[in-house]
N, C-alpha and C positions, 0 to 999 in steps of 0.2 A: 504493499499500498503504501508506504514511505520511498519507496523505490519510484514506483510510477507517478507521484506528486513532483517528484525531482525531475524525471524525465518530460512530465508535460511543461513545469516552468521552462525546464532548458528550449524545449522544441517549441514552444507556444507559437511564435511566427510560421512555423510550417505546419502544426498541426490546425491552426484555425482555420477556418472555411473563408471566415471574413476577417482577417487580422486588422482592416482600416475601422472596423465599427468600433474598437476600443476609443476611438477620438471622433468619428464620424457619427452623424444621426441622418435617420430614414422615417421622419413623422409618418409617411404613408404607409408605411407596415408596422407600425406602433401595436403591441400588445397582440401578436399573432401568436398562435398555440403552437407546441412542437407539432413538427412535420418534418418530411424530407429535407426541405432546403434548412429549416432551422431547428436540429435537432431539441433543442431546450426552449424552443420559442423566440419570441424577441420582446424588449423591454417597454418603457413608456415611451421612448425618443424612436423607437424603431432598429436598435441594435441588436445583432446576434447574440444572446446569452452564451451560447456554448463558447463562441470567441472571447466574449469579456471574462468568462469562468476562467479559461485556460492562460491570460494574459496575470489575472487576477492570483492565479496561484504564484506568480514571481514574487507579487508583492508579500502574500503570507511567507514565503520561504525566507524574503528577504529580511522582514521585520523580526520573526521568529530567530533566525541564525544570530544576527546582530544582536539581541536584546540577549539573549542566552548568552552569546560569547562574552560580552561586556558583564554581564551579571557575575560569570564563572572568575573573569579576569580581577574581578572588585571581591567577591566572595570567597574565593580560597584564601588568597593570600592573608587576609583578615581572618577568617577560621585558624589558619595554621599557626599566626602569631599569637593568637589569643590561646588557642590550647597549647603551645608549647610553653609561654610564659606565665607566670604566675604572679601578677604585681598589678598594679592600678592601671597599666596601660593594656591590658588584658581587660579586667573588668569594664574599663570607658569604652573599649571596642564592642565587647557584647553588650552594653547596656544602648548603646546606638543602634546596634541590630534590633535591640529589644522595641525600642521606638517606632522603629518601620513596622515592626511585625504586630505592634499593637493596634494598629489602623488597618482596618479592612483593605487589602490589597486592590481591589476594583475602584475603591473609593479614592484612596492613594491617587493610582494613574488616571482617575477620571479629573483629580483635582489639578495634578500636574499638566496633563494634557490641556484640559480648557484651559488654563493658564498661559501655557505657551503658544497656543492656537494650532488649528488641524493641519498636520503634516506626516508624512511619513517619518522624519527626524524628530520629531514631538512626540509621537506613538511610541521610539524604539527607546528615548530618553526617559519617558514616562514608565515603561515596562522594565529597563535596567533600573530604575532607581527603587521599583517596587519588587523586585525578584532577588537581588544578590544578599539580602540577609537569609535566605533560606539555606544558600551554600555557605555561608558564614556559619550559621548553626550549626549544620551537618559537620562540616570539616573541624569546627571546633570539638565537637563532641567525640569524632573520631579521632582526633589528634590526640585528646587526653585519655583516649582508651589506649593507642597504641604506646604513648609513653611508657603504661606497664609492661609491655612486652617486652622479653629477654633480648631482643636483637636490638633495639633501643637504646636498652640500659648498657648493653655492651658496648655500642659505638658511644656512648657518653663516655663510660669508664675508660675506652681507650683514647679519648681526648678529642673526637671530632668536633668541630666546632659547630653551634645551635643551624645554621644556615644549612651546612652540610646534611645535618641529621634530619633536618626537615624536608630537605629536597632529594635526598638520596634513600632516604629510610623511610619517612613516614608517608610521604606524599605518594609513592608508588605503590604503598601496601593498602591506601585509604581510596585509591583511586577507581576502584568498581564502584564504589557507592557513588562517587562523583559523576562515572559517566551514568549510573542509571538514574540519577536525580534529573543530570542533564536532559536525559533523553524524555523522562516523564515531563520536567519541566516545558518542553517544547510545545508538546502538548495545552498546556496551559497557558501558555504564552499565546498561542495561535487563537484560542477562544477568548482570552484578554483584548487580542488585539480586535477581534470581530465584534467583540462587544464595544468598544470605542468607536470604531466604524459605524456600528448602529446608532451611536448616540450622536454623529456627526462630529467625532472629534478625530477620526483617521483622516487618510488622503482626502483632499477635497475632490468632489467632481470636476470631470465626469473620469476619476479613477475606478475601475474594474474590482475596486477591493470588496470581497465578499461579505462583510459586515454592512457597508453601506449599500450595497446591492437589495441586499434583505429590509433594508430600512425604508428605501426608496418602495418596495414592492407593496408595502402595508395599506395604501389607498387605494390597490386595486385588488386586493383580497376579498371575497373568496373566488370571485369570476377569474382574474388571471394567478391560479393557483402556482403556475410553472415558474413564475417570476421568482417567487421567493423557496421554491421548492429545492431548484437545483443548487445554488449557493448552501441551503441548509443542510441536504446531505453531502455536500463537498464539506464542509466544516467537521461535520460529524464524524465522516469518515477519515479524515485526517486526524482528528484529535485522538480517535480509537487507535489507530494504527500507532501512534507513536505511545499511546498507553499500553498497548500489546506489546510494542518493540522494548519498551521498559520494563514491564514484567520478564519478558524472555531473557534480557541480558541480565537481570536481578538471578533468576535461576542458574544462568550459566556462569556469572562471576563468583557470586556469592556461597563459598563452599559451605557455609551453615545450612544455606536453602537446599543446596544438594543432599547435606548429609540427613536433613529431617525428612524429606521426600524419600530418600531410600529406605529409612527405617519405615 
């Protein structure tokens, strides 16, 4: 499912039957139902929904990958530092993450996006600012647990510097948890980005972003049912795909899960 999304995003100009419909309008063909010419029907401006869906996958991938990447780059180092050291800096870093976690994620993302304005860049910034504490908390807990392992204690006893211990010993052994959390977080990011687009805080029109497409279809329901159905199913499949991928990676990478399953 995820591979299909990536292929569609890359090959959208080739796969789309009407690639110009992302920016061009055809009022004479507005709100036409699914047919051989238009697989998913047309929208309020007569644009081919199937073509816009393919190009919308590019926006979805871009937002999810960059937002999650920034969140990981911020949260993982903070979690490592806070978990390794036991001083006021560690406490301060965790209290900052607690402040972000205390506010519902979607509410904080809406507030940031509303303040900055509707654009892809601001959506990515809003999502990154609300997601990094999840990785910081995860890495913090995993690091504290890893410090009690014999291999870490041995490296410290041999005189290894803190940076080497964190990068060469702790981080590789907690990477499986980070990978699983990142994969599952992709689905949540896509869902939140669609919610921001639905509220008009995502990329502005005529962007083919899936959440915005669903918002535009509201006034034509239930007659033009296909208008909202296609992007809704796309969001559902992509989010479910990332969640299933995360569950599968957890079963493969986490030895404790494999052990409990075999038992």
